[in-house]
N, C-alpha and C positions, 0 to 999 in steps of 0.2 A: 674388536674393531668398533670404533665410534661411528656415529652417523656421518660426521665430516669425512672420515677416511673412506666411507663407502660411496661418496658422491662420484669420484672418478670412474667407478665401475659402471655407472649408467651410460658413460660414453665409451669406455674402453671395452666393455663386454661385447656389445654389438660389433665394434670394429674388429676385434679379434675373431669373433665368429665368422664375420664376412671373409676375413683373410683365410681362415681355415676352409671355408666352402670353396673359395677360388682355387686354393692349392690342391684340394682333394676332389673337386667337382668332376674331373675327367674320369674318376674311378667309381664315384658314388652312384648308386641307383637314384632315380629321380625322387622316389618317395622318402628315401633317407635324408636327402638334402632338404626337402621341404619340411619334414618333421623336425629336423635339427634347427632350422631357422625359426620355426614356430615356437619350439620349446625355449630357445634362447630369448626371443622377443618376449614371451610370456614371463620368463624368469626376470628379465629386466623390469617389466611392468610390476611384478610382485615386489621386487626390491624397492622400486619407487613408492609403491603404496605403503610398504612397511616403514620406510623413512618418513613419509608423510604422517603416519600414525604416531611414530615414536617422538617426532619433533613438534607435534601439534601444540604442546604447552611448554616447550622448552626454548632456550635461545636458538637463534638461527645458526645451523651448522655452516662453517666456513672452512674450506680446505685450500691452503696455499701449496701448489705443486712444488715438490722438492724442498719444502720447508723454507721457502723464500718469503718470510713474513715481513710486513712493513715495519719500519722503525721510525718512531716519532711522526707517524702519519704518512710516511713516504715509502714506496716500495716499487719493485720492478717485477715481482713474481706473477705467475698465472694463478688466478683464483677462481674457485667454483663456490657459488653461494646457493645454499639450499633453502631459500625462503619459501613460504607457503605456495605462492603462485608459480614460482619457478619449478618446484618439485611437482606441483599439481599438473603443469603443462607437460613435464617429462613423463608423468604417469599416464596422462591422456594420450600422448604420442605413442607410448609403448603398448598400451591396451589396443589402440586402433591398429597399430602395425601387426600385433598378434592376430587380431580378427581378420585383417586383410590377407595375411598369409594362410589362414584357415580357408578363407573364401577362395584363394587361388589354387588350392590343392588339385581341383579338377577343372580348372578354368582354361588354361592354355593348351594349345597343341603341344606335342612333345617338343622339348627344347632341342636346340641344335646338338649334334653329336659332341660328346665330351664337354658339355656345358650345363650339366644338370643343376649346378648350384648358382648359376649366373643371376637369375631373378631374385631368389632369396638373399643372395649376397648384396645385391644393389639395395634391396629394401632395408637390410640391416645397417648398411652405411648411411642410408637416408635417416634411419632412426637415430643413429649415433650423432649425426650432424644436428638434428632437431633438438635432441636432448642437450647437447653441448650449448646450443644457442640459448636455451631457456635457463641454463644454470650458470653460464659464464658471468663473471663480474668484471670483465675486461672488454673494452670496446673494440680493440683490434682483434681479439679472439672471437668476439661476436661476428666481426666481418669474415674471419676465416671460416667459422662454422656456417655462416650465411652463404658463402660462396660454395662450400662443400655441398650444402643442401641443394643449391641451385644446379651444380654440375650433375649430381646424381639424379635430380628431378628431370633435367634435360635428357639424360640417357634413358630414363624410364619412359618419358613421353615418347621418344623415338624408338622404343623397344622393338617394334616391328619394323626394323630398319630396311627391310626389303620393299616396303611400301613408300612411294614417293611422298604421299600426303603426310605420312607420319614424320618423315624427315623434315618436310617443310614446316609443320607445326612445331617440331622440336627446335628448329632453327629460330623461329619467331620467339619462342619461349627463351631460348638461350641468349639471343641478341638483346632483347629488352631487359632481361634480368641482369645481364652483364653491364648495360648502361647504368642501371640502378646501383650495381656494385661499384662501378667507377665513381659515381657521385658520392656514395658512402665513404669510399677510401679517401677521396679528396677532402671531405668534411672532417674525417679523422685526422688527416694531415694538418688542417688548419687548427684543430684543437690541440694537437701535440705541439705545434709551433708556438702556440700561445701559452700553454700550461706546462709543457714538458712531461705530461702524464698521458697514459693510455687506459688505465683502469677506470671503471665507472666512478667508484668512490673517490680516488685521487683527483679525477677531473672535476667532480662536484665540489670537492674541498678547495681546489685551486681557484675555481670560478667564484666561490663564496668569499675567499680571502681578498679578492680584488673586484668588487662588484661593479666598478665604473671604468674599468681599464680598457675594454675593447668591445663596445656594444655591437657595432656592425659586424665585426668578425664573428662574434658569438652567434648572431642571427644567421649569418651565412653558413656557419658550420652546422647549425641545427637544420636549416633547409636542405643542405646537401645530404647529411646522414639520414634525415627523415625521408628524403626522396627514395633512397634505396629500400627502406622498409615499406614505404607505401606502394612501391612497385610490386614487392612480394605480396603485399596485402591485396593487390588488385583493386586499389582505390581509383575512382574516376579522376583524371583521364589516363591513368597508368594501367588500366585493367585489360588492355586488348589481347595480351598474351593468353589470358585464362580461358576464354571460350574456345580459341583456336587450339590450345593444348588439349582441352577436354574432348574436343571433337575427334582427335586422332589417338589419344593415349588409351592404353588398355584400361578397362574398367577398374581393376584394383588400384591402379595408379591414380585415377580420378578420385577414388574414395579417400586417398591420403591427401591429394592436393586440396580438395574442397573441404575435407573433414578437419584438417589440422594445419597444413603448411601455410595456407593463406592467413589463418588466424595468428600465426607467429609473427607476421608482419605488423599486425595491430599490437600484439604484445611487445614487440621490439620498439615501436613508437612510444608506447606508454612507459616502458622501462627507461628509455632514453630521457624522456622529460623528467620523470619523478626522481631519478638518481643523479642526473647531471644538471639539468636546466631549471629545476624547481626552486632552487635557492636564490638568495639575493643577487648572486652574480650571473644568473641565467636569464630567462625570458619572462616578461610579464605574463601572468596567468591569463589576462584578458586576450592577449594575442594568440596564445596557444588554444584557448577555448574557442575563439573565433575561427581559427584555422580548422580545428577538428570538426566544428559544427558545420561549416560551409562545405568542406570536402565530404563529410558524412551524408548530408542531405543530397548533394549532387550525385554521389555514388548510389545511394539508396533509390532515388527516383529513376535514374538512368537504368540501373540494373533491373528494377521491377518492370519498367516499361519494356525493355528488351527481352526479359524473361517471358512476358505475356505474348510477345510477338513470334516466339520460336515454334517450330514444328519438330526440330531435331531435339529429341528428348534429353540427351546428354548436354547439348548446348543450352537448353532451357534450364537445366539444373545448374550449369556453370554460371549463368546470368543471375540465378537466384542467390548464388554464393556472393556475387558482386553486390547485390542488393543488401544482403545481410551484413556484409562488411561495412557498408554505409551505416547501418543501424548500430553496429559495434562502435564505430567512431563517434556517432551522436551520443551514445551512452557514456563514452569516455570523456566527452567534451565538458562535463560538469567538473572534472578534475577533483572529485570527492571520493572518499572510500565507498559511499553508497553507489556511485556510478560505476566504479571498478567492480564492486560485488555483483551488480546486475549484469554487467558485460561478461564477467567471468562465467556466471551461471548460464547466460545466453550462449556463450561459446561452447560450454560443455554439452548442453542440450542439442545445439545445432550440429556438433560433430557427429553424434550418434545418428541423428535423424538424416542428415545429408549423406553420410556414408551408406546408410541403409537404402536410401532412394537410388543411389548409384548402383548398389548391389542388385536392386530390382531391374534397373536398366540393363545391367550385364546379362541377366537371364533372358531378357528380350532379344539382345544381340545374338545370344547362342541358340535360342529357339527359332527365331525368324530371320536372322541376318539383317535386321533393320532396327533403327530407332526413330523412324519417321512416324510421327503421330497419325498422319492421315493414312498412310499405307497400312498401318497396323490396326485400323479401326475395326473393332469387334473381333479381332483374331486372338486376343489374350484371354478369352473366356475360359479356356481349359486350364489356365494357370491361376486357379482360385487363390491359393495361398499367397502367390506373388501379388495378385491384385489387392488382396486385403492389406498386405504390408505396404504397398504403394499408396493406397488410399489413406491409411492411418498416418503414413509419413507426410502426406500432403496436409492433413489436418494439423499435425504437429508443427509443420513449417509455418502454418498460418497463425500459430500461437495459441492453440487450443489448450486450456488447462486440463489435466495437471501436468502436462509435459514440461520438461526443463526449459524448452524454448518459450513456453508461455510465462513461466516464472521469471526468466531472465528479461523477457520483453516487458513484463509488468514493472519490475524493479528499475529497468533502464528508463521507461516512460516517466516513472515517478522522479528519478534523479534528474532527467533532462527538463521536465516540467513544461507547462504551457502548451504551445502549439506543437511541440515535438511529438506529443502523443498522437496527433493526427497523422504524422509521417509514419510512425510505427504501425499504426492500424492499417493505413492504406498499403504500405509496402508489404507487410505480412500477408494481407488479404490477396494482393496481386500475385505474389510468389506461390502461396499456398493454393490459390485458385487455379493457377496455371497447371500445377501438378494434379489437382483434382479434375480439371478438364481432360487431361491426358488419361487419368484413371477411368473416368466415365466413358470416354470414347474407345479406348483400347481394350479394357477389361470387361466393360459392361455393354459395349456396343450402343451407348446412348447417342442420340442425335442422328442426323441424316448422314449416310455414308458419303465419303468424298466424291466429288465429280470425277468422272473418268480422266478428264484432262489434268486433274490435280494429283494423280498418282503416277509417279515415275514408272514408265514401262521399262522393265529390266528383267534379267534372268532370275532364276529361282533364288529364294531367300535362304534356303538351307542347303548344306552340302549333302550329296547322296550318302546313304548309309555306308557304302563301301569305300569312302574316301579314307585312305590310310597314309598318305604321304604327310610327313611333318610339314605343318604350315598350310596343308590343303592345296587347292588350286592356286594358280599364280596370283600375284597381287591384283586385287580388284576383279579377278576372274577374266583377265584379258585373253581372248581367243580360246577360252576353255568352255567346252560344252557342259552344261549342267542340266539335270532333269528335275522337273517339278512333279513330285508324286502327290497323289491325293491322300491327305491324312486327316486326323481328327480336328485340326484347327481350320479346315476348309481352305487350305492354301490353294491359290489359283493354279491352274494347269492340270493336265491329266496324263503326264508322262511324256509330253512333247519336249524334245531337246531344243534348247535355245542357246544362242551364242552371245557372249557378253560384249560384243562390239568394242566400243572405245572406252570402256570403263577401266582400262588398265593403267599402267604406270605412265604411259605417254600423256594421257589427259590429266593425270593426277598431279603432275609436276608443278604446275603453276598455282598461284594463290587462289585463282578462281577458274573452275572448269568452264570451257566455252560452251554455251548453250547449243545443244543439238549438234555439236561437232562430231559427226560420225558415231553418235551414241543413239540408243533407242529412246532416250528421254527427251524428246522434243515437245514437252507438254506446254499447255497454255499458261501454266503457272510459272514457267521459266525456271524449272528446277535444275537446269544445267545438265551436266553429265550424270549418268546413272549412279555413279559411285559417290557423288557429292565430294569429289576428291579434295578440292581446296577448302579453305575456311569458309568461303562463300562461293557457291556455284553461280555463274552468271545467269541472270534471269532473261527471259525472252523479251521483256520490256525494258531492259537495261537496269533493272533492279537486282538486288542481291538476295539470294535465298539458299540456305543450306538445309537439305531435306533429311539426311540421315539414312537414306536408302543404300542398300548394298554394302552394309558394314561387313568387314572381314570376319570370318568365323574365328572364335578364340578357344573353342574346345574341340577335342578330337571327335570326328564324326558328327552326325546330326543329333541334336539334343531333343528328346521327346519328353523328358521329365527333368526338372531342375535338380541338380545334385543336392543331397542333404547337407553337405558342408556349406554350400553357397547359401541355402535357405537358413541354416542354423546361424551362420555368421551375421546375415542380414537381420534376422529376428533378434539376436542378442544385441546388436547395435541399436535397434529401435527401442528395445526394452531399456537399454542404458539411457537413452534420451528421455524416456518416461521416468526412470528412477531419479534423475536429477531434480525433478519437480516434486518428488514424494519423500525425500529423506531430509528431515530437519537438521540432523547432525551434519550433513554435508553443507547446508546453508550456513551454519554457524562457523564451520571451518573456513569456508570461502570468505566470510565476513572478517574473520581474524586475519586471514592472509591479505585481504585488501587493505586493512588498517596498516599492516606492516609495509606493504608495497608502496603506499602513498606517503610514508614517513621518510622524507628526504634526510633529515638529520639523523634519525635512527639507523638508516642504512649505512651512512658514513661511519657512525660510531661502531657499528657491529663489524664492518669489514676492516676498518683501519685500526681500531683500538680494541677489538674483541670485547666490547662493552655493550651489554644489552640495556636499553632504556625502557622503562615502563610506558605502555601505550594505553590511552583511553579507548576501550573497545566500543565499536558502534553497535547499536541494537541488532539482534539477530533478525535477518530478513524473514518476512512471512508473506503468505498470500493475503492480499487485501480484497475487499469487495470490489473496489474500482478496478484493480488489476484483473480479477476474474471476469468482470463484465466486459472490459475492453478486449480480453482474450477471446471471449465468446463472440463478441461483435466482429473481430477480425476474421475468425473462423467462419462465421455466418456469411460475412461479405464475400469471402473467398469461395465458399460453396455456392452462393447465389450467382456470383460472376461466372463460375464454371457452368452452372445450369443454363444461364442465358447464352453463353457461348455455344453450348452443345445444341441449343434449339435452332441455331442458324446453320445454314449449309456450309460445311467446311470449304475453304477456298484457299488457293495459294496467294491470292491478292492480299496485300497488307495496306493499311491506310497510307495515303500519300504523304500526310504530315510526318510520318515516321521515317520516310526515306533518307533524309539527311543524316539522322542518327545511325541508321543501319548501314549507310554507305561508308561511314567512318570505319566500319569493321570489314575492310576490303581485303585483308590478308596481305597487303603490301607493307613491307617494313618501313618504307619512307613515310607513309601516312601515320603509322604508329609512332615513329620517332618524333614527327612533328607534333603529335598530340602530347607526347611525353614532355617535350620542351614547353608546350603551352601549360602543362601541369606544373612544371617547375616555376614558370613565370607567375602562375596563380598562387603558388606557395609563398613566393617572395612577397607578392602584394599583400597576402593575408598576414604574414608574420611581421612585416614592416608597419 
């Protein structure tokens, strides 16, 4: 079997495995289904890594399904292209999926009866869709994989379907991503009407053959197709679905959404430009450069600001993903192999670090039933290993050398040049500093404890040890008595039974829980309902705040010690983020892949005529003194900002000047759709 013949296995293998799990899940024990899914994901990852190694110094493998090869440069077949970046992303996806499945072994409550294979099956379909998206050489099939990815992610976001807030977050996710999908499909239709082709290479060749035939139509098609990809990338102002989805999605799903799926939107945008629109019949490089730069800076600054303002830890991490998406776009804006190399290494390092940080947040959910930074102040001291991982992850997110995030940041700064370095340093410092602030307060107890009025009054954070029902007490704990026992972490309460008031499904249904409406959380900070049910709980002063209190338990029984599988997966992911910045052989491979990725003419020749053209290879990227110093500077600024923040008394009050930006994140679909339309208008203005 040749490397080209093996490409379909990266998509078909996980799909067949998912089908088998669905068919036999009603009879399989849970551990068998989970182990099977993990082994299959790991096998796919191993195959992708082997193909990467085998084809590193050989022509790009191209597989036309069913033997429908093009003739004289024209074809209608479905093609998979295993170039360096495509295979590299497929390997990254598969490695991350395998780690997430290991993390999930002891994470969830028992699955519903006769559905032991449901979660791993959904994850495998998600993996297949993402691998297909990275490898396809056909724009319409990219849309198909794009939509399959979105449908499965929608189901995973609302996996706890018995909770109203999970359904609401999933609906926001599904609606906004569907709008992006419709825009992409409309753009594909315009390109097909103009060229009669759907493949990326045939489209590029057709546009190059008639460079002055339909300038406005080509621009409109680019804007529409790129809109769908930028929605998936959570670029500002298309990003609103991401923090709402992360607020309600199970932690393993968050690891995949922020670790790799969002980055595929950036990858799709870059692939679209370099293969279709980079030739003489496409778009001027200045217009695309301006578009990526403006969107990138807006996304990075808005994401960093909102990340710093959060107290809900998962939502904080989600906004840091938005901020780094902006940095990825700024790095790509140079439209050079060096910029693509830096961005690719940045994405690799960020995937491991961000997934590890979400893994730590998942441990907090299971131990304390909360991801509220203020409520958890000083309570994480017993989780020393988790605290170390979380702190190191914060430093890595800030760009500390020698992590892969630091190397990718340094190379992207160099490629972007000039004032862009200031944006990279400030955004990295803000996102890393926000994580370090959480680490200092939660795990080390630094800073003054929160004021009584700033901690939502609500029932116990952990389920009682004898909770045995699948799924535990009712959604949000509505009307269910829970007992606060005294334990090593100093949890409040001494065995007094409390009732969960209005934190159930009734208050969770709306996009914003009503402040104090029958709930115990009528705090001065305006934390809304105790469950934080909606994407933003209504604040007592009319402002919006999501606290992260009363998160639903995701493991059976009370967790007094983080399972080894969760810690092992988290540690391995963080180690992977470190390895990206320490393996020169990887840097050289990514550099070669970036040279091929940005070669518009070479891609067309390889896919349409099976002809490999020699490429001038860019210098192998290296750490530079400037890059190291800027990485140390951003990490120091982040740590300093965290220390300054911890020296102040924590409060639910946020600066008044930030209210308009935070109020945009209202949880109302109408607001989000209006912002998305404004984003399309901005794209049109930038491209034209």
